[in-house]
C-alpha positions as CSV (number, residue, x, y, z in Angstrom):
1,M,-11.2,-34.8,-10.0
2,K,-8.4,-34.4,-7.4
3,K,-7.1,-31.2,-9.2
4,Y,-10.5,-29.5,-8.6
5,L,-10.7,-30.5,-5.0
6,L,-8.3,-27.9,-3.7
7,G,-10.0,-25.1,-5.7
8,T,-13.4,-26.1,-4.5
9,F,-12.2,-26.3,-0.9
10,A,-10.8,-22.8,-1.2
11,I,-14.0,-21.4,-2.5
12,L,-16.0,-23.1,0.3
13,L,-13.6,-21.6,2.9
14,A,-14.0,-18.1,1.3
15,I,-17.8,-18.4,1.4
16,G,-17.7,-19.7,5.0
17,F,-15.5,-16.9,6.2
18,S,-17.4,-14.2,4.5
19,A,-20.6,-15.4,6.2
20,F,-19.1,-14.5,9.5
21,S,-17.5,-11.1,8.7
22,P,-18.6,-8.2,10.9
23,R,-21.5,-6.1,9.7
24,S,-21.1,-2.5,8.8
25,S,-22.3,-0.3,11.5
26,S,-25.7,1.1,10.8
27,K,-25.0,4.0,13.1
28,T,-23.9,7.0,11.1
29,T,-22.0,9.9,12.5
30,A,-22.4,13.4,11.3
31,A,-19.6,14.7,9.2
32,Q,-17.5,17.3,10.9
33,S,-16.4,20.5,9.2
34,P,-12.7,21.4,9.2
35,Y,-11.5,24.6,11.0
36,Y,-8.5,26.5,12.2
37,W,-8.2,25.9,15.9
38,Y,-7.4,28.5,18.6
39,E,-6.6,27.8,22.2
40,V,-9.0,29.9,24.4
41,R,-8.8,31.0,28.0
42,D,-11.6,33.1,29.6
43,D,-13.4,33.1,26.2
44,K,-10.5,34.9,24.4
45,T,-7.9,33.5,22.1
46,I,-4.5,33.3,23.7
47,A,-2.4,32.6,20.6
48,P,-2.6,32.3,16.8
49,A,-4.3,29.2,15.5
50,F,-2.0,26.2,16.1
51,N,-2.7,25.0,12.5
52,A,-2.7,28.4,10.9
53,G,0.0,27.5,8.4
54,D,-1.5,24.1,7.6
55,D,-4.8,22.8,6.3
56,M,-8.0,23.1,8.4
57,V,-8.7,20.1,10.6
58,T,-11.8,18.6,12.2
59,K,-12.7,18.5,15.9
60,S,-12.0,14.8,16.1
61,H,-8.5,15.3,14.7
62,V,-7.8,18.0,17.3
63,L,-9.1,15.7,20.1
64,A,-6.9,12.8,18.8
65,E,-3.7,14.8,18.2
66,V,-3.5,17.6,20.8
67,L,-2.2,16.8,24.3
68,S,-4.0,19.2,26.6
69,P,-6.7,19.3,29.3
70,C,-9.2,20.0,26.5
71,L,-11.1,16.8,26.1
72,D,-14.6,18.1,25.3
73,D,-16.0,17.6,28.7
74,E,-19.6,18.6,29.4
75,G,-18.6,21.8,31.1
76,D,-19.0,25.3,29.7
77,D,-15.4,26.4,29.9
78,L,-14.2,26.8,26.3
79,C,-10.8,25.5,25.6
80,F,-10.4,25.4,21.8
81,Y,-12.4,27.4,19.2
82,G,-12.7,26.4,15.6
83,S,-12.9,29.2,12.9
84,L,-12.8,29.5,9.2
85,D,-10.5,32.5,9.7
86,N,-6.8,31.6,10.1
87,A,-5.8,35.1,11.3
88,I,-7.7,35.8,14.5
89,A,-5.5,37.9,16.8
90,P,-4.7,36.9,20.4
91,N,-7.1,38.3,23.0
92,T,-10.0,38.3,20.6
93,P,-13.3,37.4,22.3
94,V,-14.9,34.2,20.9
95,S,-17.9,32.2,21.8
96,T,-20.1,29.7,19.9
97,D,-23.1,27.5,20.5
98,N,-22.0,25.3,17.6
99,A,-20.7,22.1,19.3
100,D,-18.7,21.3,16.1
101,R,-16.6,24.4,16.6
102,R,-15.9,24.2,20.4
103,I,-13.9,21.9,22.6
104,N,-14.5,22.3,26.3
105,R,-12.0,22.0,29.1
106,V,-12.1,19.1,31.5
107,Q,-13.9,20.2,34.6
108,D,-11.1,19.7,37.1
109,A,-8.1,20.6,34.9
110,R,-7.8,24.2,35.9
């Protein structure tokens, strides 16, 4: 009987710990589409896409990886623009109402 005691105790611990594991979040977030991202000033691209030679990336990836005053603030000043085209020339006018394709500048960063 002693040889089964340790196994039984381990199973009871596993059941006990699994009873207190955190629940999966029921809140779902919409999937973001990947794009090529262009830095924008005055609603015009100012350089080639910074990921033009790489794979397209999502908005959340840009916000996590790029150090800039572009933190998707509530303002209207466009800072980064996402496009399916990786060859938009500098000084090309851009605008979008699609929140998934725009990252706005922080209000007081200019």
